[in-house]
C-alpha positions in Angstrom: -3.3 11.1 -0.3 -6.5 9.1 -1.1 -9.0 10.2 -3.8 -12.4 8.5 -3.8 -14.8 8.4 -6.7 -17.9 6.3 -7.5 -20.0 5.0 -10.3 -23.4 4.1 -8.5 -24.7 2.5 -11.8 -22.1 -0.3 -11.3 -21.9 -0.3 -7.5 -18.3 0.8 -7.9 -16.0 2.7 -5.9 -12.7 3.9 -6.9 -9.7 4.9 -4.6 -6.5 6.6 -6.0 -3.7 6.2 -3.4 -0.6 8.1 -3.9 2.5 9.2 -2.0 3.1 8.3 1.6 -0.2 7.3 3.3 -0.6 8.8 6.5 -3.1 8.2 9.4 -4.6 11.7 8.6 -5.3 10.4 4.9 -7.0 7.2 6.4 -9.1 9.3 8.8 -10.1 11.6 6.1 -11.2 8.7 3.7 -12.9 6.6 6.1 -16.2 8.4 6.7 -16.8 8.9 2.9 -16.1 5.1 2.3 -18.3 4.2 5.1 -21.1 6.4 3.8 -20.7 4.7 0.4 -21.0 1.2 1.9 -24.2 2.3 3.8 -25.8 3.6 0.6 -24.7 0.8 -1.7 -27.3 -1.7 -3.0 -25.5 -4.8 -1.7 -21.7 -5.4 -1.7 -19.7 -2.8 -3.6 -17.1 -3.5 -6.1 -13.9 -1.5 -5.8 -10.9 -0.4 -8.1 -7.9 0.5 -6.0 -5.1 2.4 -8.0 -1.8 2.5 -6.3 -0.6 5.6 -8.1 3.1 6.5 -7.2 2.5 5.2 -3.8 5.8 5.7 -1.7 5.0 4.0 1.6 2.3 3.6 4.3 3.1 5.0 7.8 2.6 2.1 10.4 -0.4 3.8 12.0 -2.1 4.3 8.6 -1.6 0.6 7.8 -3.0 -0.4 11.1 -6.0 1.8 10.4 -6.4 0.3 6.9 -6.3 -3.2 8.3 -8.9 -2.6 11.0 -11.2 -1.1 8.3 -10.8 -4.2 6.1 -11.8 -6.4 9.1 -14.7 -4.4 9.9 -16.0 -4.3 6.4 -15.2 -7.8 5.7 -18.3 -8.6 3.8 -19.1 -5.1 2.3 -17.1 -5.6 -0.8 -17.8 -8.2 -3.7 -14.8 -7.6 -6.0 -11.6 -5.6 -5.4 -9.2 -4.9 -8.3 -6.0 -3.4 -7.1 -3.9 -1.7 -9.8 -0.2 -1.2 -9.1 3.3 -1.5 -10.5 5.4 -3.4 -8.3 5.9 -7.0 -6.9 5.7 -5.7 -3.5 2.2 -4.3 -4.2 1.3 -7.6 -5.8 2.4 -9.6 -2.7 0.4 -7.2 -0.4 -2.7 -8.2 -2.5 -2.1 -11.8 -1.8 -1.9 -11.1 2.0 -5.0 -8.9 1.9 -7.0 -11.8 0.5 -7.1 -13.2 4.0 -8.8 -10.2 5.4 -11.9 -9.9 3.2 -14.6 -11.9 1.9 -14.3 -10.1 -1.6 -12.6 -11.6 -4.5 -9.3 -9.6 -4.9 -7.1 -9.6 -8.1 -4.0 -7.4 -9.0 -3.6 -5.8 -12.3 -0.7 -3.7 -13.7 -1.2 0.0 -14.6 -1.6 -0.7 -18.2 -4.5 -3.1 -17.3 -6.6 -0.3 -15.6 -9.5 -0.7 -18.1 -9.4 -4.5 -17.7 -9.3 -4.0 -13.9 -12.5 -1.9 -13.9 -14.1 -4.4 -16.3 -13.4 -7.4 -14.0 -14.5 -5.5 -10.9 -18.0 -4.7 -12.2 -18.4 -8.2 -14.2 -21.4 -10.3 -12.8 
């Protein structure tokens, strides 16, 4: 499951990812994200909340990686909010796929993550 929100005043998109991420979840979210990218005033900021995320099906992970590469320069700052060392390690690996600054925050740091993402 992927829930998408936005704060146009801050050029901010939020994504809450939970459960087991399927290819169908990725397919449903991609057009909305691409529309937000096209309508943005410059590169977007993002807060990605990994909320009780169980796993990624391999095809969903592949689609997410292709999205990241295709939109390499469309994000300025990405704050990833999670709970586990594995999620933190994934953030480290994702830095190589994007031109954005990417930082990991714990769940109790959600407000800090949002503030960091929109800081100039």
